[in-house]
MIDO-47870 format. One line per field, with one value per residue: residue in three letters; x, y, z of N, C-alpha, C in turn. Coordinates in pm, whole numbers. Each point is the difference from the previous one (the first is absolute). Example, Ala and Ser with C-alpha at 12.3 -4.5 7.8 and 13.67 -1.06 7.14 Angstrom:
2
rest ala, ser
n_X 1319, -35
n_Y -569, 105
n_Z 780, -72
ca_X -89, 82
ca_Y 119, 119
ca_Z 0, 6
c_X 90, -77
c_Y 120, 109
c_Z 0, 73
END
This chain:
256
rest met, val, thr, lys, phe, thr, leu, val, lys, thr, leu, phe, val, val, asn, val, ile, phe, ile, thr, leu, ser, phe, tyr, phe, gln, asn, glu, leu, phe, gly, asn, leu, ala, ile, leu, phe, ala, ala, leu, ser, leu, ile, phe, ser, val, ile, phe, asp, asn, lys, val, phe, asn, ser, asn, leu, phe, leu, phe, leu, ser, ser, leu, pro, val, tyr, leu, ile, ile, pro, leu, tyr, gln, asn, pro, met, leu, ala, thr, leu, leu, ile, thr, leu, leu, ile, ser, val, ile, val, tyr, lys, lys, gln, val, phe, glu, leu, phe, ser, leu, gly, lys, ile, lys, asp, ile, arg, ile, trp, ile, ala, ile, ala, val, val, ser, leu, val, ala, ser, ile, ser, leu, ile, val, trp, gly, met, ser, thr, asn, glu, leu, thr, gly, val, gly, ile, ala, thr, ser, gln, glu, phe, lys, lys, leu, ser, thr, ile, val, ile, leu, ile, leu, ile, pro, val, gly, ala, leu, leu, asn, ala, val, val, glu, glu, val, ile, phe, arg, gly, ile, ile, gln, thr, glu, leu, ser, arg, ile, ser, ser, val, phe, ile, ala, ile, phe, leu, gln, ala, phe, leu, phe, ala, gly, phe, his, tyr, ala, gly, gly, phe, pro, asn, gly, leu, ser, gly, phe, ala, met, thr, phe, val, tyr, ala, phe, ala, leu, gly, thr, thr, arg, phe, lys, val, lys, gly, leu, leu, ala, pro, ile, ile, thr, his, thr, phe, ala, asp, met, thr, ile, leu, ile, phe, leu, trp, val, tyr, phe
n_X -855, -110, -16, 131, -1, -113, 63, 116, -62, -70, 106, 61, -105, -13, 133, -9, -102, 68, 101, -82, -56, 123, 38, -109, -11, 133, -29, 14, -123, -40, 60, -49, -117, 24, 46, -105, -87, 59, 7, -125, -35, 78, -44, -124, 21, 65, -92, -96, 66, -115, 47, -129, 19, 100, -68, 53, -94, 19, 132, -17, -94, 84, 90, -100, -58, 129, -66, -76, 119, 50, -50, 90, 49, -105, 75, -126, 2, 77, -73, -111, 51, 48, -117, -64, 87, -14, -129, 0, 86, -60, -127, -26, 102, -95, 18, -6, 126, -64, -50, 130, -27, 88, 64, -13, 14, -23, -128, 17, -82, 84, 105, -56, -21, 124, 40, -71, 29, 126, -7, -65, 81, 102, -45, -28, 117, 54, -63, 29, 125, -7, -56, 90, -100, 52, 119, 31, 13, 73, -100, -90, 39, 19, -115, -46, 62, -41, -106, 51, 20, 131, 19, 119, -52, -99, 88, 60, -100, -39, 119, 58, -97, -7, 133, 14, -101, 53, 120, -45, -79, 104, 88, -92, -47, 102, 71, -56, -99, 43, 124, -46, -85, 101, 44, -114, 19, -85, 80, -103, -33, 128, 6, -113, 34, 129, -55, -87, 96, 77, -102, -29, 133, -18, -102, 33, 133, -4, 91, -109, -122, -85, -121, 5, 49, -97, -87, 42, 2, -117, -41, 42, -51, -105, 20, 16, -104, -54, 49, -41, -109, -8, 37, -88, -42, 54, 100, -73, -66, 122, 52, -100, 9, 131, -18, -86, 82, 97, -85, -33, 127, 35, -103, 22, 124, -26, -90, 42
n_Y 3286, -31, 133, 13, -104, 48, 118, -54, -71, 110, 78, -97, -16, 133, 3, -106, 66, 114, -70, -64, 115, 53, -114, -1, 132, -5, 59, 111, 32, -126, 2, 123, -44, -108, 77, 81, -98, -50, 120, 26, -124, 14, 121, -29, -111, 80, 95, -90, -59, -34, -77, 12, 122, -24, -28, -104, -65, 77, -12, -129, -16, 70, -80, -89, 112, -26, -114, 88, 24, -117, -22, -27, 23, 76, -5, 23, -134, 4, 98, -63, -114, 64, 67, -115, -67, 98, 8, -133, 17, 98, -36, -127, 10, -57, -123, 68, -35, 6, 97, 0, -38, -84, -17, -118, -70, -54, 18, -125, 0, 96, -70, -104, 77, 47, -125, -46, 101, -7, -133, -4, 96, -61, -121, 50, 64, -110, -80, 87, 10, -130, 10, 97, 86, 87, 44, 31, 127, -57, -86, 89, 72, -111, -51, 123, 6, -125, 50, 90, -108, -14, -118, 47, 117, -61, -82, 118, 67, -116, -60, 103, 23, -131, -7, 108, -38, -121, 54, 91, -88, -84, 95, 41, -108, -79, 103, 108, -29, -119, 50, 118, -63, -82, 126, 22, -112, -101, -102, -75, 91, 5, -131, -10, 100, -44, -122, 49, 73, -106, -78, 87, 5, -131, 36, 129, 12, -93, -94, -68, 30, 92, -47, -67, 110, 67, -99, -7, 134, -4, -110, 55, 119, -72, -72, 113, 52, -119, -4, 128, -40, -105, 76, 86, 6, 73, -83, -76, 103, 51, -117, -26, 122, -17, -126, 46, 103, -92, -77, 106, 37, -124, -15, 120, -44, -121, 19, 121
n_Z 3772, 72, 15, 19, 82, 52, -1, 35, 91, 30, -9, 68, 81, 8, 14, 79, 57, -8, 50, 85, 30, 5, 61, 77, 26, 19, 117, -73, 41, -6, -118, -25, 46, -72, -97, 17, 23, -106, -59, 36, -33, -108, -29, 36, -71, -88, 2, 8, -103, -51, 95, 31, -49, 84, -110, -65, 68, 108, -17, -21, 91, 78, -55, 13, 43, 26, -16, 66, 57, 39, -122, 94, -125, 17, 109, 36, -4, -110, -55, 41, -43, -106, -12, 23, -73, -87, 24, -11, -100, -66, 15, -22, -85, -75, 48, -114, 21, 116, -77, -26, 123, -53, 114, 57, -112, 119, -7, -40, 105, 35, -45, 61, 108, -16, -24, 103, 83, -42, 8, 116, 46, -57, 38, 119, -9, -52, 86, 98, -44, -19, 119, 18, -6, 83, -39, 124, 34, 96, -17, -36, 104, 72, -43, 10, 117, 24, -60, 83, 71, -13, -60, -35, -24, -61, -56, -13, -54, -49, 8, -62, -88, -17, 2, -76, -77, -1, -13, -87, -62, 5, -29, -88, -61, -28, -47, -56, -81, -45, -11, -45, -80, -21, 8, -62, -68, -13, -16, 38, 91, 33, -10, 68, 81, 6, 12, 89, 59, -8, 33, 97, 19, -21, 77, -15, 9, 95, 8, 45, -46, 49, 20, -114, -56, 66, -24, -125, -9, 63, -62, -111, 34, 34, -109, -68, 66, -25, -124, -8, 65, -79, -99, 55, -124, -97, 27, 83, 54, 5, 34, 85, 47, -4, 38, 90, 30, 0, 65, 75, 12, 22, 80, 52, 0, 41, 93, 35
ca_X 64, -105, -59, 93, -5, -127, 7, 80, -75, -116, 52, 46, -117, -62, 90, -23, -133, 8, 80, -89, -100, 66, 26, -125, -75, 93, -51, 108, -23, 42, 146, 58, -24, 91, 132, -5, -3, 124, 101, -30, 27, 145, 54, -34, 65, 138, -3, -39, 84, -76, 67, -95, 0, 138, 8, 5, -136, -55, 66, -45, -136, 0, 70, -63, -54, 106, -21, -85, 77, 131, -10, 137, 5, -137, -18, -30, 46, 143, 16, -40, 99, 121, -30, -13, 131, 74, -50, 43, 142, 22, -79, -14, 128, -31, 87, -88, 52, -68, -109, 53, 52, -44, -20, 66, -89, 72, -93, -35, -143, -18, 29, -113, -109, 30, -25, -145, -72, 41, -65, -144, -24, 26, -110, -121, 14, -18, -143, -76, 33, -63, -147, -44, -46, 93, 96, -17, 103, 139, 7, -1, 116, 118, -11, 28, 143, 74, -9, 95, 135, 58, -4, 113, -34, -107, 57, 74, -94, -92, 50, 40, -123, -70, 72, -11, -138, -19, 69, -73, -128, 23, 45, -114, -110, 45, 102, -50, -137, -16, 86, -53, -128, 27, 44, -116, -108, 50, 63, -107, -65, 96, 9, -131, -17, 88, -52, -118, 49, 71, -104, -72, 84, 2, -138, -45, 79, 107, -14, -140, -80, -141, -32, 74, 141, 15, 3, 127, 112, -8, 56, 143, 67, -5, 108, 127, 14, 30, 141, 82, -1, 75, 142, 44, 62, -70, 59, -99, -103, 59, 20, -132, -59, 73, -46, -138, 7, 57, -109, -87, 68, 15, -135, -39, 84, -29, -144, -66
ca_Y -94, -82, 79, -2, -136, -15, 80, -72, -120, 39, 41, -121, -76, 75, -18, -134, 1, 70, -85, -105, 61, 43, -121, -60, 88, 72, 137, 95, 63, -95, -10, 119, -8, -102, 64, 97, -66, -76, 96, 42, -109, -13, 118, -4, -114, 41, 100, -60, -119, -110, -125, -94, 20, -3, -133, 0, -10, 136, 79, -47, 47, 145, 39, -60, 96, 54, -52, 95, 115, -44, -137, -38, -107, -52, -105, 71, -75, 24, 137, 6, -73, 81, 113, -52, -34, 126, 64, -84, 26, 141, 47, -92, -68, -142, -96, -46, -120, -117, -29, -80, -126, -110, -123, -119, -114, -120, -114, -43, 20, 136, -5, -68, 98, 98, -64, -24, 128, 56, -77, 25, 141, 14, -64, 82, 123, -33, -30, 125, 82, -56, 9, 139, 53, 100, 47, 135, 43, -34, -103, 56, 91, -82, -65, 100, 31, -113, 7, 100, -43, -116, -124, -1, 92, -61, -114, 58, 76, -87, -38, 118, 69, -85, 6, 134, 16, -90, 59, 119, -37, -79, 92, 79, -75, -96, 63, 111, -16, -119, 10, 97, -49, -112, 55, 48, -98, -137, -28, -33, 125, 76, -65, 16, 140, 33, -67, 75, 123, -37, -33, 123, 86, -55, -26, 75, -8, -98, -125, 10, 105, -33, -79, -126, 35, 36, -124, -68, 76, -9, -131, 4, 87, -67, -102, 73, 47, -116, -37, 106, -25, -122, 22, 118, 87, 17, -81, -94, 68, 66, -106, -41, 116, 18, -101, 35, 116, -44, -67, 104, 70, -93, -21, 121, 9, -109, -20, 118
ca_Z -92, -60, -107, -112, -53, -71, -122, -98, -35, -83, -131, -67, -43, -109, -112, -56, -61, -129, -89, -49, -90, -122, -77, -47, -90, -89, 8, 28, 130, 102, -8, 60, 146, 52, 8, 110, 131, 13, 42, 137, 94, 12, 70, 142, 62, 26, 106, 128, 18, 57, -34, -60, -145, -49, -60, -146, -51, 6, -103, -131, -26, -7, -121, -115, -98, -86, -137, -70, -48, -46, -53, -31, -100, -10, 100, 126, 119, 11, 46, 141, 79, 9, 87, 136, 52, 14, 121, 112, 28, 34, 113, 113, 21, 16, -66, -106, -66, 51, -93, -111, 52, -85, 76, -54, -26, 44, -1, -135, -20, -50, -144, -61, 1, -104, -129, -16, -14, -128, -106, 5, -39, -143, -72, 24, -76, -141, -21, 11, -115, -120, 13, 9, -129, -48, 99, 53, 93, -22, -102, -135, -10, -18, -129, -103, 7, -57, -146, -47, 37, -68, 78, 93, 110, 79, 74, 113, 82, 73, 133, 78, 41, 95, 128, 60, 48, 114, 114, 45, 60, 121, 106, 45, 59, 99, 82, 81, 53, 85, 117, 95, 52, 91, 129, 75, -12, -18, -130, -95, -41, -82, -132, -64, -41, -111, -119, -41, -60, -124, -97, -31, -82, -136, -42, -116, -122, 9, -76, -39, 62, 20, 118, -7, 20, 141, 76, -32, 54, 145, 39, -35, 97, 129, -6, 8, 136, 86, -21, 60, 144, 28, -30, 73, -97, -128, -108, -57, -79, -118, -100, -50, -71, -125, -96, -41, -87, -128, -71, -54, -109, -113, -55, -71, -119, -95, -27, -51
c_X -101, -63, 88, -3, -126, 1, 76, -76, -116, 47, 42, -117, -69, 82, -25, -135, 5, 88, -89, -100, 65, 35, -128, -68, 89, -41, 112, -16, 44, 152, 68, -17, 90, 140, 6, 10, 122, 111, -21, 32, 149, 61, -27, 62, 144, 4, -25, 80, -76, 59, -93, 1, 139, 26, 0, -138, -65, 61, -45, -137, -8, 65, -70, -56, 105, -19, -84, 79, 138, -12, 136, 4, -135, -27, -24, 51, 149, 26, -31, 102, 125, -19, -7, 134, 84, -43, 45, 143, 19, -68, 8, 129, -22, 98, -83, 48, -67, -117, 46, 61, -58, -34, 73, -101, 78, -86, -39, -147, -31, 26, -115, -120, 19, -32, -149, -76, 34, -74, -150, -32, 19, -113, -127, 4, -23, -147, -84, 23, -68, -151, -51, -36, 98, 91, -34, 121, 139, 17, 10, 119, 126, 1, 34, 147, 85, 1, 101, 146, 47, -5, 110, -32, -107, 53, 82, -96, -86, 56, 36, -122, -78, 64, -17, -141, -25, 64, -78, -129, 19, 46, -118, -101, 43, 108, -56, -134, -14, 83, -57, -131, 21, 46, -119, -118, 61, 59, -107, -68, 91, 8, -130, -14, 90, -47, -121, 41, 68, -101, -77, 78, 1, -141, -37, 80, 112, -19, 28, -73, -144, -19, 75, 148, 30, 14, 132, 118, 3, 63, 150, 78, 1, 111, 137, 26, 36, 145, 93, 11, 87, 151, 60, 75, -74, 49, -104, -108, 55, 22, -132, -62, 67, -46, -141, 2, 61, -105, -93, 63, 16, -137, -44, 78, -43, -146, -67, 85
c_Y -89, 73, -1, -137, -21, 76, -73, -123, 34, 39, -121, -81, 69, -16, -134, -9, 66, -76, -106, 56, 42, -120, -49, 85, 71, 146, 94, 65, -92, -14, 117, -3, -106, 55, 95, -68, -89, 91, 44, -110, -22, 115, -7, -120, 31, 97, -63, -126, -111, -133, -102, 10, 8, -139, 13, -10, 138, 85, -40, 56, 151, 50, -47, 101, 60, -49, 96, 116, -40, -144, -50, -121, -69, -113, 66, -72, 21, 140, 13, -68, 84, 119, -44, -29, 125, 71, -78, 34, 142, 39, -93, -76, -150, -86, -66, -129, -128, -40, -92, -131, -117, -125, -116, -113, -127, -126, -32, 22, 141, 3, -68, 95, 105, -55, -18, 130, 64, -71, 27, 142, 17, -58, 83, 127, -25, -28, 126, 87, -49, 14, 143, 54, 101, 44, 141, 35, -39, -107, 55, 93, -80, -66, 96, 38, -110, 5, 97, -46, -120, -121, -5, 87, -62, -115, 49, 64, -90, -42, 121, 73, -78, 7, 134, 23, -85, 58, 118, -41, -81, 90, 79, -85, -101, 59, 104, -35, -120, 9, 92, -45, -113, 48, 45, -97, -138, -18, -26, 127, 82, -58, 20, 143, 37, -66, 73, 128, -25, -30, 125, 91, -46, -14, 68, -26, -99, -118, -113, 113, -43, -87, -133, 24, 36, -127, -74, 68, -8, -132, -4, 81, -61, -106, 68, 49, -112, -41, 105, -20, -122, 21, 114, 97, -3, -90, -92, 70, 70, -102, -39, 109, 20, -98, 34, 117, -34, -72, 102, 66, -89, -20, 121, 15, -101, 0, 120, 70
c_Z -70, -117, -124, -69, -84, -131, -110, -50, -93, -140, -81, -55, -119, -126, -68, -71, -139, -101, -64, -101, -132, -88, -68, -105, -101, -10, 42, 136, 113, 2, 67, 152, 62, 17, 119, 136, 21, 50, 146, 101, 20, 80, 150, 71, 33, 118, 136, 33, 73, -44, -64, -152, -59, -58, -152, -60, -5, -112, -140, -36, -10, -129, -126, -100, -91, -144, -83, -58, -53, -50, -44, -91, -13, 98, 136, 123, 21, 52, 149, 89, 20, 92, 145, 61, 23, 129, 124, 42, 53, 130, 119, 32, 21, -76, -113, -65, 50, -89, -113, 48, -81, 79, -65, -18, 32, -10, -144, -29, -51, -149, -75, -10, -108, -137, -27, -24, -136, -116, -6, -45, -150, -84, 12, -84, -148, -30, 5, -123, -127, 2, 4, -139, -58, 114, 46, 83, -41, -109, -139, -21, -28, -137, -114, -2, -65, -153, -59, 17, -81, 93, 104, 122, 90, 86, 120, 99, 88, 138, 88, 52, 105, 138, 69, 57, 123, 125, 57, 73, 129, 115, 56, 76, 106, 91, 92, 66, 91, 125, 106, 61, 100, 138, 85, -9, -13, -138, -106, -52, -89, -140, -76, -54, -116, -129, -57, -72, -134, -109, -42, -91, -146, -60, -132, -126, 2, -94, 96, 71, 12, 123, 1, 22, 144, 84, -24, 66, 152, 49, -23, 102, 140, 7, 11, 141, 96, -15, 58, 150, 35, -18, 81, -91, -132, -112, -67, -80, -124, -111, -64, -86, -135, -106, -51, -96, -136, -83, -67, -121, -124, -68, -82, -130, -107, -43, -63, -105
END
C-alpha cells in the first residue's frame, strides 16, 4: 500500500511541477505533460482510493491543466473549478456545497475591515493603473472589449462580471486551497500559501501585474484569507473582492 501511495503522490507532484512550468514558460510540451500527469494522478487516486488525496485541493490541482484544452469562456479558473466540482460529485461523492459556505458577519469590526480593505485596494489599483506604462493581459483585453459595447451594457456588465469573478476566485483560493491547506497546516501557513498562489496567478497578465502587482496582490489576498478565517465563510472576502473588481472594471472603462 505504501508503494501505491508513493506512486500517486509522485504523479501528483510531477503534475504540479509541469503546471507551474507551463504557466511560466507558456510551453506546449510542458502543457501536454501537465495534462498527462494530471490524468494519471486522478486515475490512480480513484483506483487506490487514497484518502489523503481525496480532497478538493488535490482535485483542483489535478484538474488545472484543463485550461490548456478547454478554455471555457476564456476563463481557465472557471473551467477548472467546474471540472473539479464535477469530479468531486461523481467520483468522490463529496459534499461540495461546503465550499460555498458564506458564514455570518456578526462583528461590526468585520464590516469595518471589509470597508478598509476595499478602500485601500481600490485606491492602490487606481494608483497602479495610472502609473503603468501600458496594459497587458486581462487589462488590455477588457479595455478593448469595453470599446465595442454600449454604455448600458457596460453598466450592467461591471457589477455582474465583478461579482461572478469574485465568487469563482474566492471559491478556488479561499474556499478550496485555503480550506484544504488549513487541514494539514496552521491557519497562518494556509493563508500565506493561498495568498502567494493568488499573487503568482496574477503575476503575468493580471491587473495589477509584475513585481509591484505581485506584492500588492499578495497583501490583498492575505487580508481576504484572514477575513475568510474570521467569518468562517466566503461572504466577507466575496464582498471585498467584488468592490475591488468593480474598481478595476470602472477604471479600465473610464481611463483607457
